[in-house]
C-alpha positions as CSV (number, residue, x, y, z in Angstrom):
1,M,17.4,81.6,-59.7
2,Q,16.0,79.1,-57.3
3,D,18.7,76.6,-58.2
4,E,21.3,79.2,-57.9
5,E,19.9,80.5,-54.6
6,G,19.5,76.9,-53.3
7,Y,23.0,76.1,-54.3
8,T,24.2,79.3,-52.8
9,V,22.4,78.5,-49.5
10,L,23.8,74.9,-49.4
11,Q,27.2,76.3,-50.1
12,L,26.9,78.8,-47.3
13,R,25.7,76.1,-44.9
14,A,28.6,73.8,-45.9
15,K,31.0,76.6,-45.2
16,Q,29.4,77.3,-41.8
17,K,29.7,73.7,-40.9
18,A,33.3,73.6,-42.0
19,S,34.0,76.7,-39.9
20,F,32.7,75.0,-36.8
21,C,34.7,71.7,-37.2
22,P,37.7,71.6,-34.9
23,P,41.1,71.4,-36.5
24,P,42.5,67.9,-36.8
25,D,44.8,67.0,-33.8
26,S,48.4,66.3,-34.7
27,H,51.3,64.9,-32.6
28,G,53.3,68.0,-33.2
29,S,50.7,70.4,-31.9
30,P,51.9,73.1,-29.4
31,Q,49.3,71.9,-26.8
32,R,50.6,68.3,-26.8
33,L,54.2,69.4,-26.7
34,G,53.5,71.7,-23.8
35,M,51.8,68.8,-21.9
36,W,54.8,66.5,-22.4
37,M,57.2,69.3,-21.5
38,G,55.4,69.5,-18.1
39,I,55.2,65.8,-17.5
40,L,58.8,64.8,-18.5
41,P,60.6,66.6,-15.6
42,K,58.2,65.0,-13.1
43,V,58.9,61.5,-14.5
44,A,62.6,62.1,-14.6
45,Y,62.6,63.3,-11.0
46,T,60.6,60.3,-9.9
47,V,62.9,57.9,-11.7
48,I,66.0,59.6,-10.1
49,L,64.4,59.4,-6.7
50,I,63.7,55.6,-7.2
51,L,67.2,55.0,-8.3
52,Q,68.6,56.9,-5.3
53,I,66.4,54.7,-2.9
54,V,67.6,51.5,-4.7
55,V,71.3,52.6,-4.3
56,L,70.8,53.4,-0.6
57,V,69.2,50.0,0.0
58,L,72.1,48.3,-1.8
59,I,74.6,50.2,0.3
60,C,72.9,49.3,3.5
61,S,72.7,45.7,2.5
62,V,76.5,45.6,1.8
63,L,77.3,47.4,5.1
64,I,75.2,44.9,7.0
65,Q,76.9,42.0,5.3
66,M,80.3,43.4,6.0
67,K,79.4,43.9,9.7
68,G,78.2,40.3,9.9
69,M,81.5,39.1,8.3
70,K,83.5,41.1,10.9
71,S,81.4,39.7,13.7
72,Q,82.0,36.1,12.4
73,A,85.7,36.8,12.1
74,A,85.9,38.1,15.6
75,E,83.9,35.2,17.0
76,S,86.2,32.8,15.1
77,G,89.2,34.5,16.6
78,N,87.8,34.2,20.1
79,V,87.1,30.5,19.5
80,A,90.6,29.9,18.3
81,Q,92.0,31.8,21.2
82,S,89.9,29.7,23.6
83,N,90.9,26.5,21.9
84,N,94.6,27.5,22.2
85,C,94.1,28.2,25.9
86,L,92.5,24.8,26.3
87,E,95.2,23.0,24.4
88,K,98.3,24.5,26.1
89,G,99.1,25.1,29.7
90,L,101.7,27.5,31.2
91,G,104.6,25.4,29.9
92,G,103.0,24.6,26.5
93,K,101.8,21.1,27.7
94,S,98.8,19.8,25.8
95,I,95.7,19.1,27.8
96,S,92.3,17.7,27.1
97,T,90.2,19.5,24.5
98,A,87.1,17.5,25.1
99,T,83.9,19.6,25.2
100,P,82.8,19.9,28.9
101,R,79.3,18.8,29.7
102,V,76.8,21.4,30.6
103,K,76.9,22.1,34.3
104,T,74.9,24.3,36.6
105,C,76.7,25.8,39.5
106,P,75.2,26.3,43.0
107,A,74.4,29.8,44.1
108,D,77.5,32.0,44.9
109,W,79.7,29.6,42.8
110,K,81.4,30.7,39.6
111,W,81.4,28.6,36.4
112,H,84.6,28.2,34.3
113,Q,85.3,25.6,31.7
114,G,83.0,22.9,33.0
115,K,83.9,23.5,36.7
116,C,82.4,25.5,39.5
117,Y,84.5,27.5,42.0
118,W,83.6,28.9,45.4
119,I,85.9,31.5,46.9
120,S,86.0,32.4,50.6
121,K,85.5,36.1,51.0
122,T,86.1,36.9,54.7
123,E,86.2,33.6,56.6
124,K,89.6,32.0,57.2
125,K,90.5,28.4,58.2
126,T,93.6,26.1,58.3
127,W,94.4,24.0,55.3
128,N,92.8,20.9,56.8
129,E,89.7,22.8,57.9
130,S,89.4,24.3,54.5
131,K,89.6,20.9,52.9
132,V,86.8,19.6,55.2
133,N,84.7,22.6,54.4
134,C,85.0,21.9,50.7
135,T,84.1,18.3,51.3
136,Q,80.9,19.5,53.1
137,K,80.1,21.5,50.0
138,H,80.5,18.3,47.8
139,S,83.8,19.6,46.4
140,N,87.5,19.7,46.9
141,L,90.1,22.4,47.4
142,A,90.9,23.8,43.9
143,M,93.4,22.0,41.8
144,I,95.0,24.1,39.1
145,R,95.9,22.1,36.0
146,D,96.6,24.7,33.3
147,M,97.0,28.4,32.5
148,C,93.3,28.8,31.9
149,D,92.4,27.7,35.4
150,L,95.2,29.8,36.9
151,G,94.2,32.9,34.9
152,F,90.5,32.6,35.9
153,L,91.3,32.3,39.6
154,W,93.7,35.2,39.4
155,S,90.9,37.3,38.0
156,Q,88.7,36.4,41.0
157,I,91.1,37.1,43.9
158,S,92.5,40.3,45.3
159,Y,96.2,41.4,45.2
160,A,96.6,41.1,48.9
161,G,94.9,37.7,49.3
162,Y,96.5,34.3,49.8
163,F,94.1,31.4,49.3
164,W,94.4,27.7,50.1
165,V,94.4,25.4,47.1
166,G,94.5,21.6,46.9
167,L,98.3,21.3,46.7
168,H,100.4,20.0,49.6
169,I,103.4,17.8,50.5
170,P,101.6,14.7,52.0
171,S,104.6,13.3,53.8
172,P,108.2,14.4,54.7
173,G,110.5,14.0,51.7
174,S,107.7,13.7,49.1
175,N,107.0,16.2,46.4
176,W,104.2,18.7,45.9
177,T,101.0,16.7,45.2
178,W,97.4,17.5,44.3
179,L,94.6,16.1,46.4
180,D,93.8,13.6,43.7
181,G,97.3,12.1,44.1
182,S,98.8,13.6,40.9
183,A,102.2,15.2,41.2
184,L,102.7,18.9,40.5
185,D,103.9,19.5,36.9
186,W,106.8,21.8,37.3
187,K,106.6,22.7,33.7
188,L,103.3,24.4,34.3
189,F,104.4,26.5,37.3
190,K,106.6,26.3,40.4
191,V,106.0,26.8,44.1
192,K,107.8,30.0,45.0
193,G,109.8,30.7,48.1
194,S,111.9,28.6,50.5
195,D,109.6,28.4,53.5
196,K,109.2,25.1,55.2
197,G,105.4,25.1,54.8
198,T,103.9,21.9,53.3
199,C,100.6,23.4,52.1
200,A,100.2,25.8,49.1
201,V,98.5,29.1,48.9
202,L,97.6,31.0,45.7
203,S,98.2,34.7,45.3
204,K,98.1,37.1,42.4
205,D,101.8,36.6,41.7
206,G,102.1,32.8,42.0
207,I,101.9,29.8,44.4
208,Y,103.7,29.8,47.7
209,P,104.4,27.3,50.5
210,E,102.6,28.0,53.7
211,D,102.3,26.5,57.2
212,C,99.2,24.3,57.1
213,N,98.2,25.5,60.5
214,N,97.9,29.2,59.4
215,T,94.4,30.4,58.7
216,R,93.7,31.7,55.2
217,P,90.7,32.0,52.9
218,W,90.3,29.1,50.5
219,I,89.0,28.1,47.1
220,C,86.7,25.1,46.5
221,E,86.2,23.4,43.2
222,Q,83.6,20.9,41.9
């Protein structure tokens, strides 16, 4: 009886221990599946968000590069246009393309293609007085050599103004000559009008002969 009772007691205790043992975990348990079902949407959302950010960054990079390429193309076009302006005058004559040295203009002077220009605003003088005034400013009356110079000066003067420039007929029977002794190139532009004046004035629509004793505003160049 004791053996049987002892065996019975041991058997009962073994059953009790077995009843308190947790069930073995398995990969296919409902708890594990529920946990993964809750995590997977979050992971997928995070991955999609990261991919969207990467795509946006790539798009921004491409747009910036395209903008830079357009800016470079525009700059190249401006340089080409400037070079063409330097290479050809009004009549298509080639002129110097040498890079002008860096130059600082005095106050109230305007810089253009390596030269400085001063334009009279209200004061008027005769052609000779204007020439003397430019000399006092360590300059000369403006000498227009090409379309670039002419276009720049046109942009600086008013429509109603006539300004002395460094072009004149030095002696009866001679041709129009710049102050440095070079002759006017008629392929670039012509002196308009049939007046008997022997000094030239610049206006918005061209260059005209003028009586040298008349008083006009003037343009100095250095």
